[in-house]
N, C-alpha and C positions, 0 to 999 in steps of 0.2 A: 797487504794482499789486495785490498780493494783498489788502491791507487794503481797497482800493476795491471789489474783487470781493466780499469778505465783507460789507461795508456794503451793497452793492447787493442781495445775496441776502437780508439781514435785512430790508431795506425791502420786498422782494417778499413775504416771509412775513408781515410786518406788514399789508400791504395785503390779502392773502388773508384773514387773520383778521378784519380790519375788515369785509370784504365779507360774510363768514359771519355775523358779529354783526348786520350791518345787515339781513339777510334772515331771521334766525332769532329767534323770540321769546325774551325773557330768561326762563329757567326757573330758579328757585331751589328746590332739593330741600328740602322742609320735613320735618325729623325731629320726630316727635311729642314726643320727650323734650325738645326745645328749649323747648317751652311748658309743660313739667311740672317737671322738675328737671334738674340738669346731669349726667346719666348715671347709671349703676347704682352710685351711691355714696351719700354723705350728702345728704339733701334740702336745698335752699336755701330760705330764708324771707326775707320782707321785712316791715318793721314794719307793724303793723296800722293801720287807719284807721276812722273813724266810718262810712265808706262801707260797711263790712261789714254793719252793722245793716240798712241799707236793702235791700241785695240779698238778705240772708238772709230778710227778711220776705216775699220773693216766691217762696221755694222751697216751694211747695205744689202739687205736681203728680205725675203718674205718667209713667213712660217705660219703654221697652224697652232692654235692654242685651244685647248679644251678646258673651260672653266667648270669646276664642280663646286657650286656654292652649297654650304651646309655646315653643320657643327663639326668642329675639329678639336682634338685634344688641346688643352691649355688655353682655349679661347676665353675671353672675358666678356663675351656678348651676354646679354641678359639670359637667365635660365630658360625662359619660355621661348627664346629664339631658336627655331629649328629643333625643338625638343623632341619632335616625333622621329627624328633620324632621317627625314626626307632630304633629298638632294635636288638641286636645280642645275642641269647641265647646259652650258652655253658654248657652242663651237664658234670660234673666231678665226678669221684669216687676217693677218696684219702685216704691215710693212715697216721695217726699221730703216732709218736713213739718217746720215749726218750731212748729206750733200744738198739738202733742201734749203736753198738760200731765201726762198720766199716762204718762210715758216708759217704754218697754219696757226700756231700759237706763237706769241711773242716770247723772246727769251726772257723778258722781264717777268712775264707770268710764270715761266718755268722756274725762275730764280726764287719764287716764293715757296717752293717745295723743298724744305730742308732735307727730307729723306733722300732726294735725288742729289742734292748739292754736296752733302757731306759736311755742312757747317752746323749740323744739329747741336753738337756739343762744343762749338767753337773750333771745329776742325776745318782745315782749308777747304775752299770750294773745289768741286771737281772741275777738271779742265774741260773745255768745249761747251761750257754753259753760260758764258758771259754774253751780255747783250751786244758787245762790240764784235763778237765772233761772226765770221761770214757763213758759218754752218751751225745748224741747230739740230741736236739729236731728237728726232721726232718719231713717234709711232702712230701709224695711220690705220684704222680699221678698213678692211676691204669688203666687208659684208656686214649685214645686220643679222645677228643670231636670232634663232627662234626656238620656242619650246611649246609643248602641249600642256595645257592646263584644263580645268573644268570649263573654261570659257572657249576652249578650242585652241587653235594655233595663235600664239602671241609673238609679236616682233619686238625685239629689244633694241632701242636706239643707243648707238655708241658714237662718241665724238673723239677726235684725235687727242693724243697726249704727248708725253715726252719720256725719255729714258736716260739713264746714266750707267756707267760701268767704271767701277773704282777698285783699285788694287786693295786686296785684303791681306794676302800672304805672299810677299814678293818672292820668297824662296821657292814656292810651288806654282807661281804665276796664277794664283787664285784671285778672282775678282767678284765683287758683288755686282749683280745685274738687277736693276730695279727700274720699273716704269709704271706709268699710270695711264688710265683711260677714263673718260668721263661718261657716266651713264645717267643722262639727264632725267630719265623717268624711272630708273631702277627696274626691278622685276620681282614678281611675287608668285610663288608656287606653294600652296598650302601654308605651312607656318615658316617657310624659308623665304626670307625677304632680303634681296640685294638692295641696300639703301640707294636712293637716288643721290647722284653726286660723283665724286672722284673715288675711283677704286684703284688700289695700289697692288702691284705684282712684285714679288721678291723671290729671287733665286740666286744662283751662282754660276760662274763660268770660268773656264781655264784657257789661257793662251797656249795653243798647241802647235805653234810654228815649228818647234822641234817635234816632229810627229811621233817620235819614239819616247817622249818625255813620260807620258802617262803609262805607256806600255812597260817601260823600264821600272817604274814605281810598282806596278802590279807584279812584275816578276820578282822584285825584291820581297814583296809581301808574301808571295807564294813560297819563296825560299825560307822565309822566317817561319811560316806556318808548318812547313815540312820538318824543319829543325825542332820546332816546339813539340811536334808529335813524337819524334824520336826520343827527346828528353823525357817526355811524360812516360813513355814505355819503360825507359831505363829506371826512372824513379820508382815506378810501380814495382818493377822487379826487385829493386833494392829494398823497397819497403816491406817486402815479404821476408827479408832476412831477419835474423834474430836481433834483439835490441843491442846485444853486446857487440856484434859485428858492425851494426849500423853506426854505433858511437865511435868505432875505430877509424872509419873512413871519412876523409874530407871531401871526396868526390861528390858525395850526396849533397853536401851544402853548396859546393861549387855549381852543381847542376841546378839547384834551386835558385841561386843567384842569376845564372845564365837564363833560366826560364823567365824570371821576372824582367830581365832586360829585353828579352824577345817580346814579351807581352806589351811592354811599354812602347817598343818600336812599331809593333803591329797597330797599336792604338793610335800612334802618331800618324801612320800611313792612312788609317781609316779616316782620321780627321782631315787630312790634307786631300785625300783622293777617295771619293765614295766608290762603292763597288761598281764594276763596269756596267752592270745591268741597270744602274741608276743614271747613267750618262747617255747623252745623245750628241752625235757629231753635227755641228752646224756648218755654216759656210766660212770660208776664209780662215781655216785653221783655228776655229773657236769650238771648244767642247763645252756643252751646257749640262747642268744638272737637269735631268728630265722633268722633275717635279718642283714646284715652288708653292708659296702660300699667297693667298689673296687677303688683303686687309682694308679696313676703313680707318680713317683718321678721326680721333676724338680729342678732346682737351680735358685735362684735369681741372680741379677747382682753382689751382694756381696758374691756369692757362698754359700748362706745358702740353706738348703734343704726345699722343699715345696712339698706338695702332692695335686694333683688334682683328684677330683672324676671322674671316668669314668663309673660308674654303681653301681649296687647292687648285692648281692648274698644271697641265702638262704641255711640253713643247714638242714639236715634231714637224716633219715634212718641210725642211728648209729648202729655199730656192733662191739663187742669186738674182739680182736685178739685171 
């Protein structure tokens, strides 16, 4: 008797959950790090492809970057760093180009940054980064950002850097997009300190030459979500039936299996394509993840490279050269 009561209670709870799912949109929380690297640790790399050359050739544009320096989830910066929750906002205007034959930075210097090269874990170097190349992927600051502190207005010095764009998921044309700029004097606001030196920016982008590629993926996702809602409604209705009739039907279990497949497909689409409101259209048929992470490089005791999050940044206002 007690077992029957417990089973009945569990069925009621299951039906309520199904009803909630059937009327509530499926929302997957997208953490920007998921599209960049796997946490505040060693960066992940995937083997390069000739596709890198094609997309690199289209990186000739200007855009605005808003840096927000401050404590972020999963960071391994010291506990006292930015512990107050304060932020340091720095608006940047930059230019990306691969056609600069008179590189401000030598390609040899850029080749020292394994995060950009893709040889961090013995992976092939990214194309377009060799010293023998006639083009160097450079990023040049077009302004000196400023902020207001207790001292008044402070100007932050920024020096040119380099960038790379490497294929991550060939099937979905997803690329890692990483670059660095040098901040020779750093910046400080309250307990938020942007360390002096090289600052790394990490985000993702997609080749959208087929302009309907992302739109088609979104339509497929919407179709799956609609189907999921219908299945949840039917499961909820069947769950209200008696235990005897429930055990006689195989459709109930077929629906459960179908629902699990739909959830898996939706999760795969979420991983490959972030929600549309997290994307921004750039120049030359490139779509960017609107937000990325900012990091500083440190070294472990055994001299291995490690990157710590020191904030986030957003991309926008793209303009062709």
